[in-house]
DODOLO-914312 format. One line per 5 residues: number of its first residue (from 1); their letters; for each residue x, z, y of N, C-alpha, C. Coordinates in steps of 0.2 Angstrom, whole numbers. Layout:
BEGIN
NUM = a = X,Z,Y,X,Z,Y,X,Z,Y ~ ...
//
This chain:
BEGIN
1 = mkllh = 656,130,270,659,130,276,659,137,279 ~ 664,140,281,664,147,284,666,147,291 ~ 661,149,295,662,149,303,663,156,305 ~ 667,157,310,668,164,313,665,163,320 ~ 660,168,322,657,168,328,658,174,332
6 = tsdwh = 661,173,338,662,178,342,661,176,350 ~ 661,181,354,659,179,361,661,185,366 ~ 660,184,372,660,189,377,666,193,377 ~ 672,190,377,678,193,377,680,197,384 ~ 678,194,389,679,196,396,686,199,397
11 = lgkrl = 690,194,395,697,196,396,699,197,404 ~ 703,202,405,704,204,412,700,210,415 ~ 694,211,411,690,216,413,693,223,413 ~ 691,227,418,693,234,419,687,239,418 ~ 688,245,417,682,250,417,684,255,423
16 = ddfsr = 681,254,429,683,257,435,691,256,436 ~ 695,261,436,702,261,437,706,260,430 ~ 702,260,425,706,259,418,707,252,416 ~ 713,250,415,714,244,412,712,244,405 ~ 710,238,402,708,237,395,712,232,392
21 = leeqq = 718,230,395,722,225,392,725,227,385 ~ 727,233,384,730,234,378,725,234,372 ~ 719,236,374,713,236,369,711,229,368 ~ 711,225,373,710,218,372,715,214,368 ~ 721,216,369,726,213,365,725,215,358
26 = avmse = 724,221,356,723,223,350,717,220,346 ~ 711,220,350,705,217,347,706,209,346 ~ 709,206,350,710,199,349,715,198,343 ~ 720,202,342,724,201,336,719,203,330 ~ 715,208,330,710,209,325,706,203,323
31 = icdla = 703,200,328,699,194,327,703,188,323 ~ 710,187,326,714,182,323,715,184,315 ~ 717,190,314,718,193,307,712,191,303 ~ 706,193,306,700,191,302,699,184,300 ~ 700,180,305,700,172,304,704,170,298
36 = ereqa = 710,173,298,715,171,293,713,174,286 ~ 711,181,286,710,184,280,704,181,276 ~ 699,179,280,693,176,277,693,168,277 ~ 699,166,279,700,158,279,694,155,282 ~ 693,157,288,687,153,292,689,146,293
41 = davlv = 684,141,292,685,134,293,685,132,301 ~ 681,136,305,681,135,312,679,141,315 ~ 681,142,322,679,147,326,675,145,332 ~ 669,149,333,665,147,338,665,153,343 ~ 667,152,350,668,157,355,662,155,360
46 = agdlf = 657,159,360,651,157,364,651,160,371 ~ 656,159,375,656,160,382,658,167,384 ~ 659,168,391,662,173,394,669,175,391 ~ 674,170,391,680,171,389,684,176,394 ~ 683,174,401,686,179,406,680,183,409
51 = dtfnp = 683,188,413,678,192,416,676,189,423 ~ 681,185,426,680,183,433,682,176,433 ~ 680,172,439,682,165,440,689,164,440 ~ 692,170,443,700,169,444,703,175,441 ~ 704,175,434,706,180,430,714,182,432
56 = pteav = 716,188,430,723,189,431,727,185,426 ~ 734,184,428,738,180,424,739,183,417 ~ 739,190,416,739,192,409,733,191,405 ~ 727,190,408,721,188,404,722,181,402 ~ 724,176,406,725,169,405,730,169,399
61 = dllyk = 736,172,399,740,172,394,737,174,387 ~ 734,180,387,731,182,381,726,177,378 ~ 722,174,383,717,169,380,720,163,376 ~ 725,160,379,728,154,376,732,156,370 ~ 736,162,370,739,164,364,734,166,358
66 = tlkrl = 729,169,360,724,170,355,721,164,352 ~ 719,159,356,716,153,354,721,149,350 ~ 727,149,352,732,145,348,733,148,341 ~ 733,155,341,734,158,335,728,157,330 ~ 722,157,333,716,156,329,716,149,326
71 = tnngr = 719,144,329,719,137,326,723,136,320 ~ 728,141,318,732,141,312,736,134,312 ~ 739,133,318,743,127,319,739,121,318 ~ 733,121,321,730,114,321,725,113,315 ~ 725,118,310,721,117,304,714,119,305
76 = rpvia = 713,124,310,706,127,311,704,125,318 ~ 699,122,319,696,120,326,693,127,329 ~ 695,128,335,692,133,339,688,130,345 ~ 681,131,345,677,128,350,675,134,355 ~ 676,133,361,675,138,366,671,135,372
81 = iagnh = 666,139,374,662,136,379,662,141,385 ~ 660,139,391,660,143,397,654,147,397 ~ 655,154,399,649,158,400,648,159,408 ~ 643,163,410,642,164,417,647,168,421 ~ 652,171,417,658,174,421,663,169,422
86 = dspdr = 663,163,418,669,159,418,668,153,423 ~ 673,151,426,674,145,430,674,139,425 ~ 669,134,425,669,129,420,675,124,421 ~ 677,123,427,683,119,428,689,122,426 ~ 690,129,427,696,132,424,696,132,416
91 = ieapd = 690,133,413,690,133,406,692,126,403 ~ 690,120,407,691,114,404,698,111,407 ~ 701,114,411,707,112,414,713,110,409 ~ 714,115,404,720,113,399,717,109,393 ~ 711,106,394,709,102,388,713,97,385
96 = plare = 717,93,389,721,88,385,726,91,381 ~ 729,96,383,735,100,380,731,104,374 ~ 726,107,376,722,111,371,720,107,364 ~ 718,101,365,716,97,360,721,96,355 ~ 728,95,358,733,94,353,735,100,349
101 = cgiif = 732,106,350,732,112,346,726,113,342 ~ 721,109,343,715,110,339,710,115,343 ~ 711,116,349,706,120,354,702,115,358 ~ 695,116,357,690,112,361,687,116,366 ~ 687,114,372,684,117,378,678,113,380
106 = agypn = 672,117,382,667,114,385,664,118,391 ~ 665,116,397,663,120,403,656,119,405 ~ 653,113,404,647,111,407,642,109,401 ~ 635,109,403,630,107,398,631,99,396 ~ 634,95,400,635,88,399,642,86,398
111 = svvap = 646,91,396,653,90,395,654,85,389 ~ 659,81,389,660,76,383,667,77,381 ~ 668,79,375,674,80,372,677,74,369 ~ 683,72,372,687,66,370,688,66,363 ~ 687,61,359,689,60,352,697,61,351
116 = felet = 699,64,346,706,65,344,707,66,337 ~ 713,65,335,714,67,328,721,70,327 ~ 722,75,323,728,79,323,732,77,316 ~ 738,78,315,741,77,309,739,81,303 ~ 736,87,305,733,91,300,727,88,296
121 = glkvt = 724,83,299,718,80,297,712,82,301 ~ 712,87,306,707,89,310,705,83,315 ~ 699,81,315,697,75,319,690,76,322 ~ 690,74,328,683,73,332,681,66,330 ~ 676,65,326,673,59,324,668,56,328
126 = qstdg = 664,60,331,659,58,336,658,63,342 ~ 656,60,348,656,64,353,651,61,359 ~ 647,65,362,643,63,367,642,69,372 ~ 638,68,377,637,74,381,633,79,378 ~ 636,85,377,633,91,374,633,91,366
131 = fleik = 637,86,363,638,86,356,644,84,354 ~ 647,86,348,653,83,345,652,84,337 ~ 655,80,333,656,80,326,663,81,324 ~ 665,86,320,672,87,318,672,86,311 ~ 678,83,309,680,82,302,685,88,301
136 = lpgta = 684,92,296,689,98,295,694,96,290 ~ 700,98,290,705,97,285,702,99,278 ~ 703,95,273,702,97,266,694,97,264 ~ 690,95,268,683,94,266,680,88,269 ~ 675,85,265,671,79,267,665,81,271
141 = vplri = 663,87,271,657,89,275,659,90,282 ~ 655,86,287,656,86,294,653,92,297 ~ 656,95,302,653,100,306,650,97,313 ~ 644,98,314,641,95,320,639,101,324 ~ 640,100,331,639,106,335,636,103,342
146 = lltpy = 630,106,343,627,105,350,630,111,354 ~ 632,109,360,635,113,365,631,114,371 ~ 629,120,373,626,121,379,629,127,383 ~ 635,126,386,638,131,390,633,134,396 ~ 634,140,399,630,142,404,630,137,410
151 = aneyr = 624,137,413,624,133,419,619,136,424 ~ 622,136,431,618,139,436,612,134,438 ~ 609,135,443,603,131,445,606,124,447 ~ 611,124,451,614,117,453,616,113,447 ~ 620,116,442,622,113,436,616,110,432
156 = lktcl = 611,114,432,605,112,428,602,106,430 ~ 602,106,437,599,100,440,603,94,439 ~ 609,95,440,614,89,440,615,87,433 ~ 616,92,428,618,90,421,612,88,417 ~ 606,91,418,600,91,414,594,88,417
161 = glens = 595,87,424,589,84,427,583,89,429 ~ 585,95,428,580,101,429,578,101,437 ~ 572,102,438,569,103,445,570,110,446 ~ 564,114,444,565,121,446,559,125,443 ~ 558,125,436,553,129,433,555,131,426
166 = eaelr = 553,137,424,554,140,418,552,135,412 ~ 546,133,413,543,129,407,548,122,407 ~ 550,120,412,554,114,412,561,115,409 ~ 564,121,411,570,122,408,569,122,400 ~ 564,126,397,564,125,390,562,118,388
171 = avlqq = 558,115,391,556,108,389,562,103,389 ~ 566,104,395,572,99,395,577,101,390 ~ 578,107,389,583,109,384,581,107,377 ~ 574,109,375,572,107,369,572,99,368 ~ 570,95,373,571,88,372,578,86,371
176 = kwnel = 582,89,375,589,87,374,592,88,367 ~ 591,94,365,593,97,358,590,92,353 ~ 583,91,353,580,87,348,583,80,348 ~ 584,77,354,587,70,354,594,70,350 ~ 598,75,352,605,75,348,604,77,341
181 = asrfc = 600,81,339,599,83,332,596,77,328 ~ 591,74,331,588,68,327,593,63,327 ~ 598,62,331,602,56,331,608,58,327 ~ 611,64,326,617,66,323,616,71,317 ~ 611,75,317,611,80,312,607,79,306
186 = dqrgv = 609,76,301,606,75,295,608,81,290 ~ 605,81,284,607,86,279,613,85,275 ~ 617,80,277,624,79,274,629,83,278 ~ 628,86,283,633,90,287,630,97,288 ~ 635,101,291,633,108,294,631,107,301
191 = nvlvs = 626,110,303,623,109,310,622,115,314 ~ 626,116,319,625,122,323,624,121,330 ~ 622,126,334,621,126,341,625,132,344 ~ 629,130,349,633,135,352,631,136,360 ~ 629,141,362,626,142,369,627,149,372
196 = hlfmi = 627,149,378,627,155,382,621,155,386 ~ 616,158,383,609,158,386,606,165,384 ~ 600,166,388,596,172,386,591,170,382 ~ 591,171,376,586,169,371,583,174,367 ~ 576,174,366,572,178,362,567,174,358
201 = kkgde = 564,178,353,558,175,350,552,176,354 ~ 548,171,355,543,171,359,538,177,358 ~ 536,180,363,532,186,362,536,193,361 ~ 543,193,360,547,199,359,548,201,366 ~ 550,208,367,552,211,373,559,208,375
206 = lpeep = 560,207,382,567,205,384,572,211,383 ~ 577,210,379,582,215,379,586,216,385 ~ 589,222,386,592,223,392,599,220,393 ~ 600,217,399,607,214,399,612,219,400 ~ 618,218,399,624,223,400,624,226,407
211 = ldekp = 625,232,407,626,235,414,632,232,418 ~ 631,230,424,636,227,428,637,220,426 ~ 633,217,422,633,210,419,630,206,425 ~ 633,200,426,630,195,430,624,192,427 ~ 618,193,429,612,191,425,612,183,425
216 = ilhvg = 609,181,419,608,174,418,603,171,423 ~ 604,165,425,599,162,430,592,163,429 ~ 588,165,434,581,166,434,579,159,436 ~ 575,155,431,572,149,433,564,150,432 ~ 561,149,438,553,150,437,552,157,436
221 = gaqai = 556,162,438,555,169,437,556,172,430 ~ 559,168,426,560,170,419,567,168,417 ~ 570,172,412,577,170,410,577,167,403 ~ 572,169,399,572,168,391,571,160,389 ~ 575,158,384,574,152,380,571,155,374
226 = yteni = 567,151,371,564,154,364,567,151,358 ~ 567,155,353,570,152,347,566,146,344 ~ 560,145,346,556,139,344,558,133,347 ~ 562,134,352,565,128,356,571,125,352 ~ 574,128,347,579,126,343,577,121,338
231 = paqiq = 580,115,338,578,110,333,578,113,326 ~ 574,110,322,574,112,315,580,110,311 ~ 584,106,313,590,104,309,595,109,310 ~ 595,113,315,600,118,316,600,124,311 ~ 606,125,308,606,130,303,608,137,306
236 = htalg = 612,137,311,615,143,314,615,142,322 ~ 613,147,326,614,146,333,618,152,335 ~ 624,150,338,629,155,340,628,157,347 ~ 626,163,349,624,164,356,629,169,359 ~ 630,168,366,634,173,370,630,175,376
241 = hlhrm = 632,181,378,629,184,385,627,191,383 ~ 623,193,379,621,200,377,627,203,373 ~ 629,209,375,635,213,372,633,217,366 ~ 627,217,364,625,221,358,624,215,352 ~ 627,216,347,627,211,341,620,212,338
246 = hrvgp = 616,207,338,609,207,335,607,200,333 ~ 602,200,329,599,193,327,593,192,331 ~ 592,186,334,586,184,338,581,182,333 ~ 575,184,333,570,182,328,567,188,324 ~ 567,187,317,570,182,313,566,176,313
251 = aanhs = 569,170,311,565,164,310,567,162,303 ~ 562,158,300,563,156,293,568,151,291 ~ 568,146,296,572,140,295,579,140,298 ~ 581,145,302,588,145,304,589,153,306 ~ 596,154,308,598,160,310,601,159,317
256 = awysg = 598,164,322,601,164,329,603,171,330 ~ 610,171,332,613,178,333,617,178,339 ~ 617,184,342,622,186,347,627,190,343 ~ 633,188,344,639,192,341,641,198,345 ~ 639,198,351,641,204,355,648,204,358
261 = splsy = 650,208,362,656,209,364,661,212,359 ~ 667,211,359,672,214,355,674,221,357 ~ 673,223,363,674,230,366,668,232,370 ~ 667,239,370,662,241,375,664,241,382 ~ 660,238,386,663,237,393,659,241,398
266 = sfaea = 654,245,397,651,249,401,648,255,397 ~ 647,261,401,644,267,397,637,266,395 ~ 634,260,397,627,258,394,628,256,387 ~ 635,254,385,636,252,378,640,258,374 ~ 639,264,377,642,270,373,640,271,366
271 = nqrky = 644,272,362,643,273,355,641,267,351 ~ 641,261,354,639,255,351,645,253,346 ~ 643,250,340,648,247,336,649,240,338 ~ 655,237,337,656,230,339,658,226,333 ~ 656,220,333,657,215,328,659,208,329
276 = allvd = 662,205,324,662,198,324,657,195,318 ~ 655,189,318,650,187,313,654,181,309 ~ 653,182,302,655,177,298,649,173,295 ~ 649,167,296,643,162,294,645,158,289 ~ 642,159,283,643,155,277,637,150,277
281 = vepgk = 639,143,277,633,138,277,635,132,274 ~ 630,129,270,631,123,267,626,118,269 ~ 627,111,269,622,106,271,616,107,268 ~ 610,107,272,604,108,270,601,115,267 ~ 606,120,268,604,126,266,604,131,272
286 = aavvs = 600,137,271,600,142,276,607,145,277 ~ 609,147,283,616,150,284,615,158,282 ~ 621,160,279,621,168,277,626,171,282 ~ 624,176,286,628,179,291,630,186,289 ~ 637,187,289,639,194,288,642,197,294
291 = evelt = 641,203,295,643,207,301,650,210,299 ~ 655,209,303,662,212,302,663,217,308 ~ 664,223,306,665,228,312,672,227,315 ~ 672,227,321,679,227,325,680,235,327 ~ 686,237,326,688,244,326,694,245,331
296 = kgkkl = 697,240,334,703,242,338,702,244,345 ~ 696,243,348,694,246,354,693,253,355 ~ 694,256,360,692,263,361,684,264,362 ~ 682,270,359,675,271,360,674,274,367 ~ 668,272,369,665,275,376,660,280,374
301 = lrkra = 661,286,376,657,292,375,654,295,381 ~ 648,297,381,645,301,386,644,308,384 ~ 647,313,388,646,320,386,643,324,391 ~ 638,328,390,635,333,395,638,340,392 ~ 642,343,396,645,349,395,642,355,399
306 = egmdd = 641,360,395,638,366,399,644,371,401 ~ 647,369,407,652,373,409,659,370,407 ~ 664,373,410,671,371,409,674,372,402 ~ 672,378,399,675,379,393,672,374,388 ~ 666,373,388,663,368,384,666,361,385
311 = alqwl = 667,359,391,670,353,393,677,352,390 ~ 681,357,391,688,357,389,689,357,381 ~ 684,361,378,685,361,370,683,354,368 ~ 677,351,370,675,344,368,681,339,369 ~ 683,339,375,689,334,377,695,335,373
316 = senpd = 697,341,371,702,342,366,701,339,359 ~ 695,339,357,693,337,351,691,329,350 ~ 691,326,356,690,319,356,695,315,361 ~ 701,315,359,707,313,363,707,305,364 ~ 706,301,360,707,294,360,701,290,362
321 = vlvel = 697,292,367,691,289,369,691,288,377 ~ 686,284,379,685,284,387,678,288,388 ~ 678,292,393,673,297,394,669,297,400 ~ 663,297,400,659,299,406,656,306,405 ~ 659,311,409,658,318,408,653,320,413
326 = tlvtd = 647,323,411,643,326,415,644,334,414 ~ 646,337,420,648,344,419,643,349,423 ~ 639,353,419,634,357,422,638,364,423 ~ 638,366,430,641,372,432,636,375,437 ~ 638,382,439,634,385,444,638,385,451
331 = sflta = 643,381,451,647,381,458,650,374,458 ~ 652,372,464,655,365,465,661,365,461 ~ 663,359,458,669,358,455,675,358,460 ~ 680,362,458,686,362,463,691,357,461 ~ 696,356,465,701,351,464,706,354,458
336 = aerrq = 706,361,458,710,364,452,707,362,446 ~ 700,363,446,697,362,439,697,354,437 ~ 697,350,442,698,343,441,704,341,438 ~ 710,344,440,716,344,438,717,346,431 ~ 713,352,429,713,355,423,710,350,418
341 = lsavh = 705,347,420,701,342,415,706,336,414 ~ 709,334,419,713,328,418,719,329,414 ~ 722,336,414,728,337,410,726,338,403 ~ 720,339,401,718,340,394,716,333,391 ~ 714,328,395,711,322,393,713,316,398
346 = ngivv = 716,311,396,718,306,401,713,300,401 ~ 708,301,397,703,295,397,696,297,400 ~ 696,301,405,690,303,409,689,298,414 ~ 684,294,414,683,288,418,679,291,424 ~ 674,295,423,670,297,429,668,304,427
351 = iipev = 667,309,432,665,315,431,658,316,435 ~ 653,318,432,647,319,436,645,326,437 ~ 646,329,442,644,336,443,637,337,443 ~ 635,342,439,628,344,439,627,352,441 ~ 627,353,448,627,360,450,620,363,450
356 = tnade = 619,369,446,612,371,444,609,374,451 ~ 613,377,455,610,380,461,613,377,467 ~ 613,370,467,617,367,473,613,368,480 ~ 607,368,480,603,370,486,605,376,489 ~ 606,381,485,607,388,487,615,388,490
361 = lvgrq = 619,385,486,626,385,488,627,381,495 ~ 624,375,495,624,371,502,621,375,507 ~ 616,379,506,613,382,512,617,388,514 ~ 621,391,509,625,397,511,631,394,515 ~ 634,388,513,639,385,516,637,383,523
366 = qkqid = 631,380,524,629,378,531,629,384,536 ~ 626,390,533,626,396,537,633,399,539 ~ 638,397,535,645,400,536,650,395,539 ~ 647,389,542,651,385,545,654,388,552 ~ 661,387,552,665,390,558,668,385,561
371 = ltqsm = 666,383,567,669,378,571,676,379,573 ~ 678,385,573,685,387,575,690,385,569 ~ 688,383,563,692,381,558,696,375,560 ~ 701,373,556,705,367,557,701,361,555 ~ 703,355,557,699,349,555,700,348,548
376 = eqlfr = 705,349,545,706,348,538,701,353,534 ~ 700,359,536,695,363,532,688,361,534 ~ 687,359,540,680,357,541,678,351,537 ~ 683,346,536,682,340,532,681,342,525 ~ 685,347,522,684,350,515,677,352,515
381 = dyfrh = 674,356,520,667,359,519,662,353,519 ~ 663,348,524,659,343,524,659,339,517 ~ 664,338,515,665,334,508,661,337,503 ~ 662,344,502,659,348,497,651,347,498 ~ 649,347,504,642,347,506,639,340,504
386 = ekgqe = 643,335,505,640,328,504,641,326,496 ~ 647,328,493,649,325,487,648,330,481 ~ 647,337,483,647,342,478,653,343,474 ~ 659,342,477,665,343,474,671,343,479 ~ 677,346,477,682,346,482,685,339,483
391 = pndel = 687,337,489,691,331,490,698,331,486 ~ 700,326,483,707,326,480,712,326,485 ~ 718,327,482,724,327,486,725,320,490 ~ 724,315,486,725,308,489,721,307,495 ~ 714,309,495,710,309,500,712,313,506
396 = mnlft = 714,319,505,716,324,510,722,321,514 ~ 727,318,510,733,315,513,731,309,518 ~ 726,305,516,723,300,520,720,302,526 ~ 716,308,525,713,311,531,718,314,536 ~ 723,317,533,728,319,538,732,314,542
401 = ellae = 733,308,538,736,302,542,732,300,547 ~ 725,299,546,720,297,551,720,302,557 ~ 721,308,556,721,313,561,727,312,565 ~ 733,311,562,739,310,566,739,303,570 ~ 736,298,567,735,292,571,730,293,577
406 = eeq = 725,297,576,720,299,582,724,302,587 ~ 728,307,585,732,311,590,737,307,594 ~ 740,302,591,745,297,594,741,293,599
//
């Protein structure tokens, strides 16, 4: 059996003022092509389908079109769970219609997938809270899936009976998983866990969460679930939340992986390669995981330029990327220079001015303040002092409008 593991799509997410919709459309198509090319038997999407609880319409459209395409007209099941960015109710809302396409949603740790069967031969044969078994078209080997979507403190208490301690979270999850695995997961099927959790091997350092990411719930002052809490019957654990693809562990008896996000969503992920994971697995055998690089998204690059000439040359040599530019100069950046940079490159997300003699320049400006100047010029001087750069035209127009309202 071949499984495609992906997560953290964050559909609808922007990078400051830059829309990522076209990139998301391209990388979703790339994932669909990969599933078809590799003839994946099932697709696992481990949470954070959207970036917000109330995603924009175009993000919702992209999600459903992508999932529908991944199902290959109901021949390939797609199992998608909620992450900490998702509204579990929104994720589960289209479930009755989605099942008719072969799409299975789970929003809560105790969600129960209603049994169904399609004309293609795809069938949910067993289901209880946090578990389902699927019969795939063309094979007698069942796919068993333990499902643990993200849950905040309230959901953990109501869904799993958790009170409020780190040790109990691990104990409750391990007990729940072991009960399900003992009941349903023998060696005659393929057994996987799909979850949106912060998981490490016990004793390892905690990896950094993505910049601007909503942190996973702290319970008892800690976030991590340990790989040793995974039942021995589980052959692959498909994880979501961390945006860097990596294996957790390693462990001898199973594989636990974060597939990572398909796009770089902050400059903390600059120069990261992005992947989807192909998981080849047979009953009773260790899973074999292959990393497939995704290439349709723009790279996020950080550049520290020594002066305008260095910046302009580098920008012209790296046209199709998104840039965080640190510009080292001996004077404050002027509006004309900002326009010059923007004219050379349309992917500059942020410019960080690094003025080598800022204190001297500011002191000189303070000595030269002339209160007989116009309000507009005084504002420009103040803005340069506070921000280290010229105010742009939009800001100056707004300031002029405020002055006019004050006069009225």
